[in-house]
C-alpha positions in Angstrom: 0.0 0.0 0.0 2.6 2.5 1.0 4.4 1.5 -2.6 1.5 2.4 -4.1 1.0 5.7 -2.5 4.4 6.7 -2.9 4.2 5.9 -6.8 1.0 7.8 -7.0 2.7 10.8 -5.2 5.6 10.9 -7.5 3.3 10.7 -10.7 1.5 13.6 -9.8 4.8 15.5 -8.9 5.9 14.7 -12.2 2.5 15.4 -14.1 2.6 18.9 -12.4 6.7 19.7 -13.0 6.2 19.1 -16.4 4.1 21.8 -17.1 2.1 20.1 -19.3 4.4 17.7 -21.4 3.3 14.1 -21.1 5.0 11.3 -19.4 7.6 9.6 -21.9 6.9 12.6 -24.6 10.3 13.0 -26.6 12.1 16.2 -25.7 12.3 18.8 -28.4 15.5 20.0 -29.2 16.0 23.8 -28.9 19.3 25.6 -29.5 20.4 28.4 -27.4 23.1 30.7 -27.9 25.0 33.3 -25.5 28.0 34.6 -24.6 30.0 32.8 -21.5 30.9 34.0 -18.1 28.4 37.1 -18.0 25.7 37.6 -15.4 22.7 37.7 -18.0 23.5 34.1 -19.2 23.7 32.1 -15.8 20.1 31.4 -16.0 21.3 28.9 -18.9 23.9 27.4 -16.6 21.4 27.0 -13.6 18.9 25.9 -15.4 20.3 23.1 -16.9 21.7 22.3 -13.3 18.3 21.9 -12.1 17.1 19.8 -14.8 14.5 22.7 -15.5 14.7 22.4 -19.4 13.2 19.0 -19.3 10.6 19.5 -17.1 8.8 21.7 -19.9 10.1 19.4 -22.5 13.1 20.8 -23.7 16.7 19.8 -24.8 18.9 22.7 -25.0 21.9 22.8 -27.3 24.2 25.3 -26.4 26.3 27.3 -28.2 28.6 30.3 -27.4 30.5 33.5 -29.0 33.0 35.9 -27.7 30.6 38.9 -28.5 27.4 40.1 -30.0 28.3 40.8 -33.7 29.4 37.0 -34.3 26.5 35.4 -32.1 24.1 37.3 -34.5 26.2 36.7 -37.9 25.9 32.9 -36.8 22.2 33.0 -37.0 22.3 33.4 -41.0 23.2 29.6 -40.9 20.4 28.7 -38.3 23.2 27.6 -35.8 20.6 28.8 -33.2 16.8 29.5 -32.5 16.7 31.5 -29.4 19.5 33.3 -26.8 20.7 36.3 -25.2 22.8 38.7 -26.4 23.7 42.6 -26.1 21.0 45.2 -27.1 23.1 46.8 -29.7 23.7 43.6 -31.6 19.8 42.5 -31.2 19.2 46.0 -33.5 21.7 44.7 -35.6 20.4 41.4 -36.0 17.0 42.5 -36.8 18.2 44.9 -39.6 20.5 42.5 -41.2 18.7 38.9 -40.0 15.5 39.2 -39.0 15.6 38.6 -35.0 13.2 39.2 -32.9 13.6 40.7 -29.3 11.4 38.9 -27.3 12.3 39.8 -23.5 15.0 41.8 -21.5 17.9 39.5 -19.7 18.8 42.6 -17.4 19.4 46.3 -17.0 23.2 46.5 -17.5 23.2 50.1 -17.6 25.7 50.1 -14.8 27.8 47.1 -15.9 28.6 49.0 -19.2 31.1 51.8 -19.5 34.5 53.6 -19.8 37.0 52.2 -18.0 40.5 54.2 -17.1 43.4 53.1 -15.7 44.9 54.6 -12.2 46.4 57.5 -14.2 43.6 58.0 -16.3 41.4 58.1 -13.3 43.4 60.8 -11.6 43.3 62.9 -14.7 39.4 62.2 -15.4 38.7 63.3 -11.7 40.6 66.9 -12.7 38.9 67.5 -16.0 36.9 65.0 -17.8 36.5 66.3 -21.0 40.1 67.4 -21.3 41.2 63.8 -20.1 39.3 62.5 -22.8 40.1 64.7 -25.7 42.3 63.2 -28.4 42.8 60.0 -26.2 42.8 56.6 -27.8 39.9 54.5 -26.5 39.9 50.3 -26.9 36.5 49.0 -27.0 34.6 46.5 -29.0 32.5 48.3 -32.0 28.4 47.7 -32.1 28.3 46.5 -28.3 26.5 48.0 -25.6 30.1 48.9 -24.1 30.2 50.9 -27.3 26.6 52.7 -26.7 27.9 53.2 -23.3 31.3 55.1 -24.1 29.4 57.3 -26.6 26.8 58.3 -24.4 29.5 59.6 -21.9 31.3 61.2 -24.7 28.0 63.2 -25.0 27.6 63.7 -21.0 30.9 65.2 -21.3 30.2 67.8 -24.3 32.7 65.2 -26.8 31.7 63.8 -29.9 33.3 60.4 -31.1 35.5 62.4 -33.5 37.2 64.2 -30.6 38.5 60.8 -29.5 40.3 57.9 -31.4 38.4 54.9 -31.1 40.4 51.4 -31.5 38.6 48.3 -32.0 39.2 45.1 -29.8 37.6 42.0 -28.4 36.8 42.5 -24.6 39.8 39.7 -23.8 42.3 42.1 -25.8 41.3 45.1 -24.1 41.7 43.0 -20.6 45.4 42.3 -21.8 45.8 45.8 -23.1 44.9 47.4 -19.5 46.9 44.5 -17.5 49.9 45.4 -19.7 49.5 49.2 -19.6 49.3 49.4 -23.1 45.6 51.0 -23.1 44.5 53.7 -20.3 40.8 53.7 -21.7 38.5 51.3 -22.6 35.1 50.2 -23.1 34.0 47.2 -21.5 31.2 45.2 -19.7 30.8 43.4 -16.7 32.5 41.1 -15.8 35.3 42.7 -17.8 35.3 45.4 -15.6 36.0 43.5 -12.4 38.8 41.8 -13.6 40.7 45.3 -14.5 39.6 46.7 -11.5 40.8 43.7 -9.1 44.0 42.9 -11.3 45.0 46.0 -13.1 43.8 48.8 -10.4 41.7 50.3 -13.3 38.4 52.2 -12.2 35.1 52.8 -13.8 35.0 56.4 -14.8 31.6 56.6 -16.3 28.8 54.1 -16.8 25.9 53.9 -19.1 23.9 54.8 -15.9 26.4 57.6 -15.2 25.4 58.9 -19.0 21.7 58.5 -18.3 21.5 55.8 -21.1 19.6 52.6 -20.5 21.6 49.6 -21.7 19.3 46.4 -21.4 20.3 43.2 -22.5 18.1 41.1 -25.0 16.6 37.5 -25.1 16.2 37.0 -28.7 14.8 34.2 -31.2 15.2 33.8 -34.7 12.1 35.3 -36.8 11.2 32.4 -38.7 11.9 29.9 -35.8 10.0 32.1 -33.4 6.9 31.9 -36.1 7.0 28.3 -36.9 7.6 27.4 -33.0 5.9 29.9 -30.6 5.4 27.5 -27.7 8.8 26.5 -27.7 9.8 30.3 -27.4 7.5 30.2 -24.8 9.0 27.4 -22.9 12.5 29.0 -23.3 11.1 32.3 -21.6 9.3 30.2 -18.7 12.8 28.8 -18.1 15.1 31.6 -18.1 12.5 33.4 -15.9 12.4 30.6 -13.5 16.2 30.5 -13.3 15.7 34.6 -12.3 13.2 33.8 -9.5 15.0 31.4 -7.9 18.3 33.0 -8.1 17.2 36.2 -6.5 15.6 34.2 -4.1 18.3 32.1 -3.1 21.8 34.2 -3.8 23.8 32.4 -1.7 23.6 29.3 -3.8 23.4 31.4 -6.8 26.6 33.0 -6.0 28.2 29.2 -5.6 26.7 28.3 -9.2 28.0 31.9 -10.5 31.4 31.2 -9.5 31.6 27.6 -11.1 29.8 29.2 -14.3 32.3 31.8 -14.3 35.5 30.0 -13.9 34.3 27.5 -16.8 34.5 30.6 -19.3 38.0 31.6 -17.8 36.8 33.9 -15.5 37.7 34.3 -11.7 36.1 37.1 -9.5 35.6 37.7 -6.3 32.7 37.4 -3.8 32.5 41.1 -3.6 32.6 41.5 -7.6 29.9 38.6 -7.7 27.4 40.3 -5.4 28.1 43.8 -7.3 26.3 41.9 -10.2 23.1 41.3 -8.0 23.0 44.4 -6.7 23.6 46.7 -9.7 22.1 44.6 -12.6 18.3 44.6 -11.9 16.1 41.7 -13.5 12.7 41.3 -14.4 10.3 38.5 -13.4 7.2 37.8 -15.9 5.1 40.7 -14.4 7.5 43.0 -15.2 8.4 41.8 -18.4 5.0 42.3 -19.4 4.6 45.7 -18.0 7.7 47.1 -19.4 6.8 45.9 -23.0 3.3 46.4 -23.0 2.0 49.3 -25.5 -1.0 51.0 -24.9 -2.9 52.1 -28.2 -0.1 54.2 -30.4 1.8 54.7 -27.2 5.6 53.2 -27.0 6.3 50.8 -24.2 9.0 51.8 -21.8 11.4 48.9 -23.7 10.3 50.4 -27.1 11.9 54.0 -25.6 14.9 52.1 -24.8 15.6 50.4 -28.3 14.5 53.7 -30.0 17.7 55.2 -28.4 19.9 52.3 -29.3 18.3 52.4 -33.2 19.5 55.8 -33.2 22.9 55.2 -32.1 23.5 52.5 -34.4 22.3 54.8 -37.1 24.5 57.3 -35.9 27.7 54.7 -36.3 26.8 54.1 -39.7 26.1 50.8 -38.9 22.4 51.0 -40.8 21.6 53.0 -43.2 18.1 54.0 -41.1 16.9 53.5 -37.6 14.6 50.4 -37.5 11.0 50.7 -36.2 11.1 49.4 -33.0 7.6 47.6 -33.0 8.7 45.7 -35.9 11.1 43.7 -33.7 10.3 44.0 -29.9 7.7 41.7 -29.7 5.9 40.8 -26.1 3.7 37.9 -27.9 5.8 35.1 -26.5 6.1 36.8 -22.8 1.9 36.6 -23.2 2.0 33.1 -24.0 3.9 32.3 -20.7 1.3 34.4 -18.5 -1.4 32.8 -20.7 -0.7 29.2 -19.8 -1.1 28.5 -16.1 1.4 26.0 -15.6 4.0 27.8 -17.5 3.2 30.8 -15.5 3.4 29.1 -12.2 6.6 27.4 -13.4 8.3 30.9 -14.7 7.3 32.7 -11.2 8.5 29.5 -9.3 11.5 30.5 -6.6 12.1 26.6 -5.5 
């Protein structure tokens, strides 16, 4: 009798946990792209460790990229279906490959910006504009760091033409800063923490300091999203659940973060990892729906953020015209999560 009761309880638990996936049903492959050792990519690691993909019937296949531009380019070969990236690459991805932005990973305005050596920081403290004018800034072009740096230049009354910008990958920038071959760089976390802790560098001006909102983007290939809306909704539900759990269980999440970063070759102090949580807001399902909601002809808050990013990309010459945000930012798939009671409960689960 006891065995029968245990069996029934287990069956009920599995039926609930799978969010509607029939027992024994084959898992659906889904190809997920991201950039390793980044705060907003942590949910992919957590969900995998916790086995949550299987609970919604998905079998993830991961691919990683050093930055957004090569990640976006890989979509042309359909090497990934969904993923996360920076907001600047997300806009470029729409223009070039029809990629949709389906949610926000986090607000990383405080995590992207202009970093300077100790010498540069001393000069900057005296006169920011003069400390930057005519100087070389190493950064990754068409990235969120690029957007933050140029926002900082505007804050101090400077234009892009007032400085020299040198395009480098983030790993190259870390090396240049560490060997005193670069005094000013555009970077994103956790690379900023690395040069702060190992090279004595300092964040001189973040996107937040310059009044620029720098969102991270959850993305999907347009054709994949059109043909597989439920898979996209399940992907979002898993991602949101990971944040729900991480924010409710920070000590354990920090331990998992340390392991996740280490796998990408990044070692951070506990203080730096806690700073990630403290300075980078994330959004649950209700918040995502609220900030993506359009009322009649009125744009959403997310529309406003991406309008600024689109204008920036046009200014850089990367695109001939700023794309219409409503053509690529959509809350359709967040609404699918919310409309499904089991997926909605799954996304909000903190356990």
